[in-house]
All heavy atoms as an XYZ file, in Angstrom:
692
protein
N      84.629    134.848     86.506
C      83.171    135.261     86.824
C      83.142    135.439     88.411
O      83.177    134.523     89.159
C      82.362    134.082     86.413
C      80.925    134.218     86.784
S      80.013    132.865     86.288
C      80.112    131.799     87.713
N      82.897    136.536     88.756
C      82.749    136.906     90.203
C      81.314    137.445     90.375
O      81.088    138.451     89.902
C      83.720    137.905     90.660
C      85.215    137.331     90.601
N      85.681    136.419     91.507
C      86.172    137.594     89.730
C      87.017    136.154     91.153
N      87.283    136.721     89.934
N      80.512    136.764     91.275
C      79.194    137.227     91.539
C      79.188    137.373     92.991
O      79.877    136.662     93.771
C      78.205    136.173     91.066
O      78.393    134.885     91.674
C      78.153    136.006     89.557
N      78.193    138.185     93.476
C      78.025    138.395     94.886
C      76.905    137.702     95.396
O      76.809    137.430     96.662
C      77.861    139.887     95.253
O      76.797    140.374     94.501
C      79.119    140.691     94.832
N      75.965    137.282     94.574
C      74.793    136.520     95.091
C      75.171    135.012     95.143
O      76.083    134.494     94.480
C      73.502    136.828     94.340
C      73.662    136.467     92.787
C      72.386    136.798     92.145
C      72.535    136.503     90.639
N      71.457    136.729     89.855
N      74.365    134.279     95.751
C      74.554    132.802     95.893
C      74.447    132.264     94.437
O      73.497    132.555     93.544
C      73.392    132.231     96.753
O      73.528    130.786     96.700
N      75.260    131.337     94.122
C      75.363    130.626     92.840
C      75.121    129.167     93.058
O      76.029    128.466     93.563
C      76.808    130.865     92.228
C      76.721    130.724     90.694
O      75.890    129.838     90.194
O      77.565    131.209     90.017
N      73.915    128.666     92.582
C      73.575    127.287     92.741
C      73.861    126.369     91.572
O      73.437    125.275     91.548
C      72.038    127.276     93.134
O      71.226    127.815     91.983
N      74.623    126.978     90.577
C      74.994    126.019     89.430
C      76.066    125.177     89.913
O      76.878    125.510     90.818
C      75.588    126.867     88.244
C      74.638    127.747     87.614
C      75.333    128.690     86.611
N      76.268    129.584     87.157
C      77.644    129.331     87.027
N      78.121    128.405     86.343
N      78.412    130.232     87.574
N      76.106    123.997     89.300
C      77.188    122.973     89.705
C      78.467    123.629     89.111
O      78.602    124.338     88.158
C      77.003    121.741     88.945
C      75.816    120.776     89.402
C      75.789    119.471     88.650
C      75.941    120.549     90.909
N      79.438    123.531     90.058
C      80.751    124.180     89.740
C      81.543    123.388     88.669
O      81.597    121.954     88.614
C      81.674    124.110     91.023
N      82.222    124.046     87.770
C      83.046    123.406     86.752
C      84.394    123.436     87.198
O      84.753    124.161     88.201
C      82.901    124.147     85.421
O      83.533    125.457     85.533
N      85.411    122.644     86.532
C      86.746    122.731     86.988
C      87.321    124.125     86.764
O      88.084    124.505     87.720
C      87.527    121.755     85.939
N      87.028    124.841     85.767
C      87.598    126.103     85.692
C      87.063    127.089     86.927
O      87.826    127.949     87.257
C      87.317    126.724     84.274
O      85.944    126.871     84.140
N      85.824    126.970     87.214
C      85.327    127.687     88.303
C      85.907    127.426     89.694
O      86.294    128.166     90.410
C      83.752    127.639     88.400
C      83.124    128.295     87.229
C      81.601    127.916     87.071
O      81.294    126.707     87.374
O      80.834    128.815     86.718
N      86.160    126.151     89.832
C      86.850    125.725     91.058
C      88.240    126.347     91.047
O      88.656    126.923     92.196
C      86.920    124.131     91.160
C      85.532    123.554     91.329
C      87.895    123.739     92.380
C      85.449    122.094     91.199
N      88.956    126.276     90.032
C      90.329    126.813     89.912
C      90.280    128.275     90.158
O      91.103    128.913     90.770
C      91.021    126.550     88.603
C      91.546    125.062     88.565
C      92.405    124.789     87.416
N      93.073    123.596     87.554
C      92.605    122.463     86.897
N      91.576    122.599     86.057
N      93.243    121.327     86.994
N      89.329    128.963     89.613
C      89.073    130.529     89.767
C      88.899    130.814     91.254
O      89.427    131.787     91.691
C      87.853    130.958     88.951
C      87.814    132.457     89.002
C      86.532    132.908     88.197
O      86.453    132.483     86.955
O      85.776    133.672     88.680
N      88.194    129.919     91.976
C      87.919    130.249     93.363
C      89.232    129.922     94.206
O      89.612    130.676     95.124
C      86.712    129.440     93.865
C      85.388    130.009     93.112
C      86.510    129.511     95.430
C      84.215    129.003     93.297
N      89.705    128.689     94.115
C      90.706    128.261     94.968
C      92.133    128.452     94.493
O      93.163    128.185     95.264
C      90.549    126.679     95.452
C      89.317    126.532     96.011
C      90.808    125.776     94.272
N      92.243    128.771     93.260
C      93.624    128.929     92.562
C      94.165    127.726     91.964
O      93.330    126.777     91.844
N      95.403    127.626     91.448
C      95.915    126.533     90.856
C      96.001    125.286     91.830
O      96.600    125.415     92.773
C      97.203    126.961     90.287
C      97.602    128.127     91.087
C      96.391    128.693     91.678
N      95.342    124.292     91.449
C      95.412    123.038     92.185
C      95.452    121.871     91.268
O      95.107    122.004     90.002
C      94.181    122.836     92.968
C      94.043    123.790     94.198
C      92.887    122.873     92.126
N      95.987    120.722     91.679
C      96.209    119.540     90.861
C      94.944    118.985     90.260
O      93.925    119.160     90.996
C      96.890    118.510     91.858
C      97.187    117.269     91.113
O      98.240    117.293     90.388
O      96.571    116.172     91.279
N      95.044    118.552     89.186
C      93.774    117.925     88.405
C      93.127    116.867     89.289
O      91.874    116.725     89.183
N      93.818    116.070     90.011
C      93.356    115.030     90.921
C      92.394    115.626     91.886
O      91.328    115.114     92.303
C      94.410    114.276     91.565
C      93.838    113.105     92.350
C      94.980    112.213     92.969
O      95.949    111.932     92.355
O      94.782    111.850     94.191
N      92.795    116.819     92.456
C      92.090    117.445     93.502
C      90.770    118.020     92.887
O      89.712    117.775     93.422
C      92.878    118.610     94.175
C      91.926    119.492     95.112
C      94.071    118.085     94.879
N      90.864    118.541     91.688
C      89.716    119.032     90.939
C      88.694    117.863     90.669
O      87.459    117.954     90.958
C      89.944    119.713     89.637
C      90.927    120.905     89.882
C      88.835    120.047     88.721
C      90.152    122.076     90.558
N      89.274    116.730     90.276
C      88.450    115.507     90.039
C      87.736    115.137     91.295
O      86.543    114.722     91.151
C      89.363    114.494     89.453
N      88.422    115.083     92.326
C      87.823    114.620     93.672
C      86.679    115.615     94.130
O      85.531    115.244     94.496
C      88.748    114.574     94.789
C      89.741    113.484     94.608
C      90.787    113.425     95.719
N      90.222    113.354     96.990
C      90.917    113.668     98.160
N      92.115    114.305     97.981
N      90.337    113.669     99.296
N      86.920    116.826     93.786
C      85.831    117.815     94.124
C      84.608    117.729     93.185
O      83.427    117.789     93.644
C      86.433    119.299     94.191
C      87.382    119.593     95.318
C      85.219    120.297     94.050
C      88.165    120.816     95.159
N      84.933    117.547     91.880
C      83.844    117.365     90.891
C      83.001    116.246     91.195
O      81.773    116.193     90.944
C      84.401    117.291     89.529
C      84.928    118.701     88.945
C      85.675    118.376     87.649
C      83.884    119.642     88.786
N      83.560    115.143     91.796
C      82.731    113.892     92.115
C      81.718    114.225     93.112
O      80.714    113.496     93.150
C      83.704    112.839     92.704
C      84.556    112.085     91.676
C      85.468    111.114     92.297
O      85.356    110.779     93.408
O      86.407    110.683     91.497
N      81.948    115.274     93.938
C      80.871    115.636     95.002
C      79.757    116.338     94.332
O      78.622    116.358     94.909
C      81.576    116.536     95.980
C      82.702    115.701     96.764
C      80.628    117.111     96.987
C      83.595    116.740     97.619
N      79.946    116.919     93.191
C      78.900    117.777     92.448
C      78.669    118.882     93.349
O      77.290    119.159     93.430
C      77.751    116.887     92.017
C      78.091    115.790     91.066
C      76.845    115.037     90.548
O      75.906    115.118     91.174
O      76.955    114.361     89.478
N      79.470    119.720     93.757
C      79.201    120.888     94.524
C      78.700    122.016     93.560
O      79.051    122.093     92.436
C      80.439    121.296     95.172
C      81.545    120.920     94.184
C      80.953    119.632     93.670
N      78.025    123.000     94.275
C      77.642    124.238     93.530
C      78.858    125.189     93.643
O      79.707    124.951     94.439
C      76.392    124.845     94.042
O      76.802    125.297     95.398
C      75.181    123.942     94.057
N      78.794    126.126     92.783
C      79.804    127.181     92.830
C      79.830    127.843     94.348
O      80.843    127.990     94.967
C      79.559    128.344     91.804
C      80.492    129.458     92.107
C      79.671    127.802     90.371
N      78.697    127.937     94.855
C      78.529    128.505     96.221
C      79.066    127.583     97.296
O      79.773    128.001     98.193
C      77.049    128.864     96.612
C      76.910    129.543     97.964
C      77.664    130.937     98.032
O      77.831    131.541     96.894
O      77.903    131.346     99.104
N      78.900    126.229     97.074
C      79.658    125.260     97.971
C      81.049    125.414     98.025
O      81.716    125.376     99.049
C      79.243    123.802     97.614
C      77.755    123.398     97.797
O      77.260    123.964     98.716
O      77.339    122.528     97.044
N      81.677    125.642     96.842
C      83.086    125.627     96.721
C      83.627    126.963     97.261
O      84.483    127.085     98.181
C      83.611    125.617     95.247
C      85.094    125.782     95.193
C      83.220    124.302     94.586
N      82.818    128.170     97.082
C      83.246    129.344     97.737
C      83.154    129.258     99.221
O      84.081    129.744     99.906
C      82.211    130.481     97.308
C      82.512    131.118     95.908
C      81.669    132.336     95.739
N      81.905    132.724     94.308
C      80.954    132.752     93.444
N      79.673    132.456     93.879
N      81.069    133.060     92.238
N      82.116    128.676     99.753
C      81.950    128.619    101.274
C      83.096    127.813    101.798
O      83.743    128.122    102.776
C      80.658    128.112    101.669
C      79.494    129.104    101.587
C      78.273    128.547    102.271
N      77.949    127.227    102.237
C      77.077    126.671    101.348
N      76.372    127.439    100.443
N      77.002    125.341    101.335
N      83.352    126.780    101.196
C      84.450    125.774    101.685
C      85.839    126.548    101.634
O      86.560    126.352    102.649
C      84.540    124.410    100.856
N      86.103    127.289    100.607
C      87.338    127.916    100.505
C      87.439    129.058    101.594
O      88.525    129.331    102.138
C      87.591    128.402     99.167
C      88.939    128.932     98.888
C      90.201    128.105     99.035
C      89.129    130.287     98.583
C      91.315    128.625     98.780
C      90.506    130.699     98.401
C      91.539    129.953     98.564
O      92.835    130.456     98.353
N      86.294    129.860    101.705
C      86.272    130.913    102.671
C      86.496    130.375    104.113
O      87.207    130.899    104.925
C      85.013    131.702    102.649
C      84.901    132.552    101.419
C      83.491    133.114    101.158
O      82.567    132.750    101.773
N      83.443    134.059    100.327
N      85.943    129.195    104.378
C      86.006    128.545    105.681
C      87.575    128.205    105.832
O      88.046    128.351    106.921
C      85.229    127.288    105.733
C      84.901    126.752    107.023
C      85.296    125.547    107.543
C      83.927    127.292    108.030
N      84.789    125.319    108.737
C      83.984    126.425    109.096
C      83.096    128.382    108.161
C      83.249    126.583    110.269
C      82.445    128.650    109.344
C      82.493    127.754    110.305
N      88.110    127.536    104.906
C      89.661    127.172    104.959
C      90.304    128.345    105.300
O      91.353    128.256    106.064
C      89.916    126.516    103.616
C      91.357    126.036    103.649
C      91.576    124.835    104.462
C      91.791    125.778    102.070
N      90.090    129.504    104.615
C      90.959    130.658    104.754
C      90.598    131.525    105.952
O      91.155    132.645    106.173
C      90.847    131.546    103.553
C      91.523    130.782    102.309
C      91.686    131.693    101.215
N      92.379    132.882    101.808
C      93.262    133.621    101.100
N      93.603    133.259     99.867
N      93.853    134.754    101.591
N      89.621    131.203    106.768
C      89.149    132.017    107.908
C      90.350    132.339    108.811
O      91.167    131.448    109.260
C      88.051    131.301    108.625
N      90.559    133.735    109.034
C      91.634    134.173    109.899
C      91.366    133.837    111.324
O      92.244    133.629    112.199
C      91.819    135.609    109.777
C      92.456    135.911    108.358
O      93.036    135.080    107.800
O      92.133    137.049    107.912
N      90.085    133.856    111.720
C      89.737    133.751    113.139
C      89.095    132.276    113.507
O      88.253    131.942    112.697
C      88.748    134.737    113.572
C      89.244    136.183    113.546
C      90.395    136.430    114.464
O      90.387    135.868    115.580
O      91.288    137.177    114.108
N      89.686    131.619    114.445
C      89.031    130.334    114.748
C      87.626    130.373    115.031
O      86.766    129.507    114.748
C      89.841    129.851    115.936
C      91.159    130.547    115.897
C      90.872    131.887    115.160
N      87.128    131.570    115.520
C      85.732    131.755    115.845
C      84.771    131.717    114.553
O      83.654    131.317    114.606
C      85.499    133.112    116.513
C      86.050    133.132    117.865
C      85.897    134.637    118.393
C      85.505    132.221    118.865
N      85.443    132.063    113.442
C      84.727    131.941    112.195
C      84.407    130.448    111.776
O      83.532    130.204    110.997
C      85.394    132.623    110.926
C      85.557    134.072    111.096
C      86.399    134.654    110.070
C      84.237    134.755    111.187
N      85.146    129.481    112.357
C      85.076    128.153    112.138
C      84.325    127.530    113.276
O      84.621    126.357    113.638
C      86.427    127.572    111.942
C      87.120    128.014    110.618
C      88.509    127.736    110.456
N      88.670    126.365    110.065
C      89.785    125.814    109.753
N      90.744    126.573    109.784
N      89.845    124.538    109.541
N      83.314    128.201    113.772
C      82.494    127.694    114.921
C      81.925    126.406    114.561
O      81.151    126.244    113.590
C      81.425    128.816    115.250
C      80.559    128.554    116.354
O      80.384    127.370    116.753
N      79.934    129.497    116.904
N      82.074    125.398    115.427
C      81.420    124.148    115.130
C      79.843    124.221    115.072
O      79.290    123.176    114.684
C      81.919    123.261    116.375
C      82.353    124.150    117.329
C      82.726    125.490    116.748
N      79.268    125.177    115.669
C      77.788    125.310    115.515
C      77.323    125.737    114.289
O      76.114    125.537    113.886
C      77.249    126.224    116.687
C      77.537    125.756    118.063
C      77.136    126.734    119.121
O      76.362    127.627    118.825
O      77.575    126.640    120.320
N      78.201    126.218    113.390
C      77.866    126.750    112.097
C      78.094    125.618    111.060
O      79.071    124.784    111.059
C      78.688    127.898    111.653
C      78.413    128.345    110.227
C      77.370    129.122    110.048
C      79.352    127.977    109.239
C      77.085    129.489    108.656
C      79.119    128.393    107.981
C      78.021    129.134    107.659
N      77.148    125.221    110.330
C      77.198    124.278    109.369
C      77.340    124.808    107.956
O      76.676    125.696    107.484
C      75.900    123.334    109.347
O      76.009    122.482    108.288
N      78.289    124.288    107.207
C      78.635    124.765    105.867
C      77.634    124.100    104.926
O      77.427    124.640    103.830
C      80.016    124.202    105.455
C      81.158    124.999    105.947
C      82.480    124.252    105.480
C      81.213    126.437    105.430
N      77.076    122.923    105.284
C      76.311    122.100    104.409
C      77.082    121.002    103.922
O      78.373    121.038    103.870
N      76.458    119.828    103.651
C      77.168    118.587    103.384
C      78.168    118.720    102.251
O      79.358    118.322    102.492
C      76.189    117.464    103.119
C      76.876    116.020    102.885
C      75.776    114.964    102.632
N      75.111    115.211    101.374
C      75.545    115.095    100.083
N      76.712    114.641     99.975
N      74.876    115.260     99.059
N      77.856    119.172    101.076
C      78.804    119.194    100.070
C      79.830    120.222    100.289
O      81.075    119.889     99.923
C      78.004    119.595     98.750
C      77.244    118.380     98.254
C      76.593    118.648     96.928
C      75.738    117.321     96.518
N      75.335    117.500     95.054
N      79.625    121.329    100.834
C      80.674    122.264    101.122
C      81.611    121.749    102.146
O      82.834    122.012    102.101
C      80.046    123.590    101.726
N      81.103    120.943    103.220
C      82.003    120.332    104.071
C      82.920    119.316    103.489
O      84.086    119.164    103.781
C      81.257    119.594    105.220
C      80.586    120.619    106.250
C      79.743    119.962    107.292
O      79.939    118.793    107.471
O      78.847    120.717    107.823
N      82.362    118.561    102.493
C      83.153    117.664    101.861
C      84.311    118.365    101.056
O      85.454    117.876    100.912
C      82.334    116.689    100.915
C      81.333    115.755    101.547
C      80.571    115.024    100.688
O      81.090    114.482     99.667
O      79.393    114.715    101.126
N      83.984    119.438    100.223
C      84.939    120.196     99.512
C      86.008    120.697    100.511
O      87.222    120.645    100.303
C      84.289    121.265     98.734
C      85.288    122.254     98.230
C      83.329    120.826     97.626
N      85.574    121.248    101.582
C      86.552    121.775    102.681
C      87.419    120.766    103.066
O      88.680    120.936    103.141
C      85.724    122.291    103.964
C      86.528    122.610    105.026
C      87.272    123.780    105.106
C      86.817    121.584    106.095
C      88.145    124.137    106.084
C      87.698    121.974    107.123
C      88.369    123.142    107.172
N      86.888    119.481    103.328
C      87.795    118.416    103.756
C      88.951    118.090    102.724
O      90.123    117.861    103.058
C      86.965    117.102    103.970
C      86.012    117.419    105.080
C      86.183    116.510    106.304
O      86.874    115.567    106.257
O      85.681    116.897    107.373
N      88.537    118.131    101.440
C      89.532    117.825    100.390
C      90.492    118.941    100.372
O      91.740    118.748    100.345
C      88.793    117.710     99.042
C      88.040    116.427     98.919
C      89.888    117.795     97.886
C      87.079    116.302     97.772
N      90.033    120.237    100.350
C      90.953    121.370    100.336
C      91.936    121.396    101.571
O      93.058    121.635    101.446
C      90.130    122.724    100.244
C      89.349    122.918     98.956
C      88.585    124.144     99.106
C      90.195    122.887     97.755
N      91.311    121.029    102.736
C      92.086    121.125    103.928
C      93.228    120.051    103.855
O      94.345    120.331    104.287
C      91.226    120.787    105.154
C      91.878    121.064    106.499
O      92.656    122.097    106.504
O      91.631    120.427    107.424
N      92.995    118.932    103.198
C      93.974    117.859    103.038
C      95.003    118.149    102.038
O      96.144    117.742    102.043
C      93.319    116.551    102.726
C      92.583    115.849    103.827
O      92.757    116.175    104.996
O      91.756    114.968    103.502
N      94.529    118.858    100.991
C      95.357    118.944     99.691
C      96.047    120.320     99.541
O      97.074    120.426     98.810
C      94.555    118.768     98.565
C      93.886    117.342     98.429
C      94.928    116.249     98.249
O      96.060    116.472     97.714
O      94.724    115.123     98.765
N      95.763    121.343    100.267
C      96.364    122.624    100.088
C      97.378    122.897    101.207
O      96.962    123.106    102.374
C      95.340    123.769    100.143
C      94.333    123.819     98.907
C      93.401    124.919     98.828
C      95.165    123.806     97.559
N      98.673    122.769    100.866
C      99.669    122.953    101.938
C      99.838    124.306    102.365
O     100.543    124.579    103.285
C     100.971    122.453    101.118
C     100.720    122.644     99.817
C      99.102    122.464     99.594
N      99.145    125.271    101.654
C      99.310    126.702    101.979
C      98.758    127.130    103.313
O      98.940    128.149    103.891
C      98.820    127.642    100.904
C      99.519    127.463     99.583
O     100.420    126.659     99.511
O      99.092    128.089     98.555
N      97.799    126.209    103.866
C      97.030    126.629    104.979
C      97.251    125.456    105.956
O      97.200    124.352    105.669
C      95.564    126.722    104.702
C      95.340    127.886    103.635
C      95.288    127.680    102.309
C      95.135    129.160    104.141
C      95.085    128.653    101.464
C      94.908    130.169    103.252
C      94.931    129.929    101.940
N      97.443    125.873    107.302
C      97.517    124.874    108.312
C      96.022    124.706    108.806
O      95.194    125.209    108.400
C      98.456    125.309    109.404
C      97.976    126.513    110.246
O      96.910    126.822    110.163
O      98.906    127.115    110.853
N      95.984    123.796    109.824
C      94.691    123.439    110.316
C      93.786    124.546    110.964
O      92.732    124.455    111.188
C      94.760    122.245    111.319
O      95.438    122.697    112.459
N      94.528    125.676    111.276
C      93.868    126.819    111.696
C      93.297    127.764    110.635
O      92.563    128.697    110.915
C      94.734    127.664    112.735
O      95.660    128.395    111.798
N      93.620    127.361    109.409
C      93.134    128.162    108.341
C      94.079    129.320    107.919
O      93.762    130.179    107.042
N      95.200    129.335    108.550
C      96.161    130.389    108.400
C      97.285    129.873    107.471
O      97.633    128.661    107.461
C      96.706    130.905    109.594
C      95.632    131.474    110.399
C      96.215    132.124    111.723
N      95.076    132.642    112.375
C      95.168    133.020    113.662
N      96.247    132.907    114.344
N      94.113    133.392    114.210
N      97.816    130.662    106.690
C      98.874    130.298    105.651
C     100.032    129.657    106.583
O     100.397    130.164    107.631
C      99.394    131.605    104.988
C      98.145    132.504    105.099
C      97.491    132.163    106.379
N     100.469    128.632    106.065
C     101.563    127.759    106.781
C     102.990    128.176    106.441
O     103.269    128.866    105.665
């Protein structure tokens, strides 16, 4: 399911995997505990994958739940280093 408009439904495990790719069940469980929307997960993953550090401007706020999802993804996905670039 790929939509272009904001999706405010709570994200399911399958939707999280669709957005971020194959991840461990424990990571999915941690994300589900936050009760993020599909849009929260998308924003967090886009932020993680940002090519330019400027896109990760500290003045821009993802929103509380998206930031929490970002923190989990940043800790758990070895494919990306702290700059958001593939490691």
